[in-house]
C-alpha positions, 0 to 999 in steps of 0.5 A: 904112544906116538910111535905106536900110532905112526906104525898103525897108520903105516900098516893101514895105508899098506893094507889099503894099497894092497887092496887097491893093487889087487882090484887094479890087477883084476880089472886089467885081467878082465879087460884082457879077457874081453880083448881076447874074446873080441879078437877071437870074434874077428878071427872067426870066418864071417858068414858074408862072402869075403876074400882073405888077403895073406900078408907077411905081417899076418892075415887080415880080412877084407870085404870082397873087391868091387874093382872088377864090377866097377870097371865092367859097369861104369863105362855103360853109365851116362850123364843126362841133361834135361832142358825144359822151359823157364819157370813160371815166376813173375818178373819185373823190368829190373830182373832183366837188367840185373840178370835174373830174368827167365832162364831155361831150366836144366835138370840132370840125372844118369842113364844106362846103355842097354844096347850097342846101337844107343838105347838107354834106360833112365827114370821117367822123372829124370826126363819129365817135361823135357823139351830137349835131352842131351846125353854125355858119354865119355866126354862126348855129347849126343842129342837124345830122342825120347822113345817112350816113358812109363809112369807106372814104373818110372822107366824111360827109354832114350836113343842116341845115334852112335855105334859100338857103345859099351852095353851093360851086362844084364843080370837077374833081379829075380835071382838076387838075394837079400844080403848080396853085395851090390854097387850103385853106379851113377854119373851125377853132375857129369863128374864121371861115374861114381860108385858106392857099395852096400847090400840088398836090404829087402825086395818087393818094397812098396813106398807109394811114390809112383804115378800112373794108372797102374803103379808097379812098385816092387823095389829093391831096397839097398843101403848102397848110397844113392844120392841126387844125380844118381837117379836112372843109374845102375845097380849092379852085382859083384859080377858087374851085371845090371840088377836094377835101375836106381830110382829113389831115396828115403830122405827128409833132407834130399840127401841119402840117409840109409835107404835107396830103392831101385826098379828090378832089372827084369821089370825095367828091361821088359818095359824098355823092350815094349817101349822100343818095339811097340811104343806102349807097355804091354800091360797084362791085366788079370781082371781083379783088384787085390789088397795086402793082408793085414793082421786084422783082415787075417783074424777076420777071415781066419787066415793062418798067416799074412802071405798072399793078397786078398781079392777085393773086386773081380771085373765082369767078364774079365780073365779072373771072372772067367777063371772062376775067382771071387771076392775074398779069395786069397791068391798065394802063388802065380806060376809057382812063385810065392805071393808074399804081398801086393809087391810080389803080386804085381811083379809076378804079373809084370813079366807076362803079356796079354793072351798068356795063360797063368796058373793061379793058386788061391785059398777060398774058405780054407780050401786050396784051389787052382785056376787057369787065367787068361791075361788081357790087355788094357782094352779088354782083349788079348792082342798086342796094343800099339797106342796111338799118339801125336807129338807136337812142339807147337802144342808142347805136348803128346796126345794119346788115345785113352784106353778102355780102363781109363774111359771106364774110370772117367765115365767117357766113351772116347777121349784124347789125353794130354801128356808130356806137357811143356811150353806151348799152345796147350799150356797157354790155354791153361790145360794140364797134364792128364787132361782128356779132350772129349770134344773140340768145337762139338766134334768128338776127339777120337784120333790123336793125330787128327786132333793135333793137326786141327789144333796146330792150324786152327784160328778163330773161336775154339770150344774145348770140352773134356775131363780133368784127371780127377773126373771133373767135366770142363768146358771153355771157349777161346779166341785164337788168332 
């Protein structure tokens, strides 16, 4: 009996072992099949643009090389230092003894050389409130002159006295396609140029970060890492051509988290050329306001899709009014360019100048129409504007004449706006950026230079009247020695 039990036990164990072996063999076969599928996936030619390097050991796939693009573009990227006034904290006598008293603040960023004779594009926020600006290029330091700024696009132009500089090659942001490889080139903290790579994730992005009277947001979105210090640097294609000016990151920590944004080069160059030639961006106004099409609006207006923008207001006697456009018209194309949303609408207009006639296609009550619209300038005319301004180190500000649209918004007939405020007379009076002077000692403030010279030399009882950026009236008297 004992022998029989032993034999049955042995047979049972052998049977279990056989089952386990068969199961194990099946699992290894399944893994092998999966590995073959994975290998075949990687051996197929990917849809992205790649180069194939043949080696003696076999064939391997590698992404397109960024070496040439880096070598072409990095010499054109510079390091920028912004020297501004000390911070406004209160200090005690102990701070001075222990070395923690007021010090000059230095902020930094990057810039891109766009001409052999020293013109440089950067971001407005890189040089904001600068008292002096320095540019470092190939270990040489230059004093930089601020040519002009545009808060609407966050673009600024600098000029250094140098020749035979390596101006970057200009590409086309309008021809840039989603999915293309790009590299972000910056010069953070004067560590020489740094390069990161990625693709174009989206175009015509609006992220609501810009100031100004007419913020123009139509950003290129990229997953090429853009970190602090790279602002104002170059976004280039694989040919090394400039396609954008790196501007912002979407982050809650201040570090890159996968979303970078750049001003399209076609916009940046147009803005820069205007600032260099006229000292003022030649903004082309169609004479209307628009909004994005939401699913709710589309349903309410019985629209077939969400492409285009809806006209919400037509300015009386403006270009759109004269062309016959009306409230609730849906603009779908400008000069043959499809209008997807407000970003593409603003971008399509940004390439034009006042006095130009553009073809606008729109839908009114499900009927497609076309209008020929003449663009106007900020004063309601069609000529080139050269805004009057006066810069003063004593006042610590730049004084500008207020344009017609802003005068209408604030409800004033004239005024001089304070911009670029730094340490100086006007800040000591408690005035801020964007404040509009309307009267000084009961005299109308109309001419920036006249107002600036008067304030620089004045002593005695000073009475200032004006309007804050929010539209509140202001009146204050001072005793000036």
